[in-house]
N, C-alpha and C positions, 0 to 999 in steps of 0.2 A: 551464407547465413543458415541455409537449410541444414548443412552438416553439423553446425554447432547445436542446433536443436536435437539432433540425433545423439550427440555427445551427452546432452543433458537428460536424455531419455524421455523427450517430449516432442511435441510438434505444435506449430502455430495453428490456431483455428481461424485467425483473421489478421489482416494487416490493413492499416488505414492509408497506406501509401498508394499513390496512383503509379502504375508501372505497366510494362508490357507483360501481360498475364501469361502468355504462352510458356515462358521460361519456368514459371512456378507450376503451372499445370503439368508440364513434362516431368517434374520432380514429384508429382503426386500430392502437392499441397492444395487442399480444397480452397477454392476461392468463391466469394460471393461479391457480386458487383452491384453498385448502387449509383444512382445519378449524382452528379456533383451538387446540384441544388436539391436539398432535402431538409426535413425538419430536425432530425437527430444528427449529432456529430458522428464521425466514423468510429470513434472509440465507444460511444454509446451503442451503436449498432453491433460492434464486436462483443460488448458486454451482454446485450440481449441474446446474441447467438450462443454465448457461453452458458447462459441461463437455460436456453432451449436444449442445449446438449447435456444439461444436468451436471455440469462441471462441479468438482469438489473443491478445487483450488484454482485461482486465476492470478497470474502475475502480469501486470500491464507495463510494457516497456514503451519508451517514447512518449510518455504522457505528461512530461513536464518540459518546460522550455521558455521561450520568450513570450508566448501568448498566455498571459495570466488568466484570461477568461477560460481558455481550454484547460489549463492546469486546475483551476478551481472546480470546473465542471467535472473533470476526471476524478478529483478527490471525492466529490459528491456521489459519483458512481460506485465508490467503495461501499457506501451505505446501502445502495440498492442491492449489491451483491451480498452484503451481510444479511439483509432482510430475507434473502433467498437461501440462507444457510451456507453460503460459499465463502471460504476463507480467501481473501483477496488482498493484494498489495500492489502499490506502484513502486517501481524500482528505477533509479537512475544512478549515475556515477557517484552521487553524494547523499542520496536519500533512500530510505525504505519507509513507505507510508502505508498505514492501514487504518481502518475504523473498527473500533470495538463497540458492542452494544451490551449494556448491562441487563441482568446481572452476569458478570463474567470474572474469571481469574485467569491471568496469563503469566507465564514465566518467560523471562528474557535472559539470555546468557550474555555475559560480557564478551565483546568481540576480541578475537585473537588474530595475530598475523599468521602467515603460512608456516613460520618456524615454531609456532606453538606458544610464543610468549605474548603477553598483553600488548595490544596495539599502542605504541607510544608515538610513532611518527605523525599520526593523524588523531586529532582530538575527536572523540565521539560524543555527541549530545543526544539526549533522550527528551523529547518534548511531547507534552500532551496538551491538546486544545479542545475545548468543548465544541462539538459540532451542532448538537441540539442546544436549545436555549439554556438548559441546565443539565449538568451531570452530577449525580449525587453518590455519596458513599465511596469516595476514592481513597484507596489505601495504596501506598507505595512502600515496599521494603527493599533494602539493598541499594538505595539511591542516595546521592549526596544531599538532596533536599527532600526528605520523605514527607509524604502527606498522610494524614490520619483522619478518616471519615470526612474528608473535605468535599466541598461543593464547588464546582467550577462553572462559570457562566461564559457564554460565547462572546462576550465583549471584554474578556480579560486575557492577560498574557502570563498569569502566575505560573503556569506549568511549563514554560519554555526554557530550554537550555539546562536541563538537569543532567546528571551523569550517573551511570551504573558504577557502584563502587565495590560490589561483591561479585563473586563469580557468577551468581545467579540473582536476579532481581524479580520481584513479584509485583504485579499491578492488578488491583481489584477495583471494580466499580459496581454499584448497585443499580443505577438507572441512567439512561441517556446514551447518546452517541458521542464517542470520544475519538478524536484523531490522534494517532500515535505516530510519531516521526522519530526515526533513528537517523541522525545526520552526521556528516563529517565535514570538516573544513579542508 
């Protein structure tokens, strides 16, 4: 795993896994150890460490899985990172998850496969879900189901399973926290 981080031009700042630490120390990966019984989750501790290091961008791997309590807590940590001015996302084999806070405008490119053609074999969905009680002034351009000055509430599913139909799509929001998910089946 260590060599793959070098290929990406980055390095891990923390890992939530319990393992024999000598192997990682010998490779120069900095480790912080915590007791098994503690108030914060391992991922939360790693996020706090990234904030202390003044990271500009954080990608969280291994944050989704069979424990929905941890998955939901990890998604909420994206809001903490956003409040600290850090671009952050959770990535797994089928999802890219981020939280935006208004006012903001962000562009998204349609995904392409390695041969440069549009991804056909896997359907990609673009979902937005209100994380705060209310998200206002939502505009979507370049989507199959565009929204215009819409308001989403955290008890609705109206923004789920949209699709990017242009080479580039734009998402704007005026206020609130919005979960953005790019997913594939």
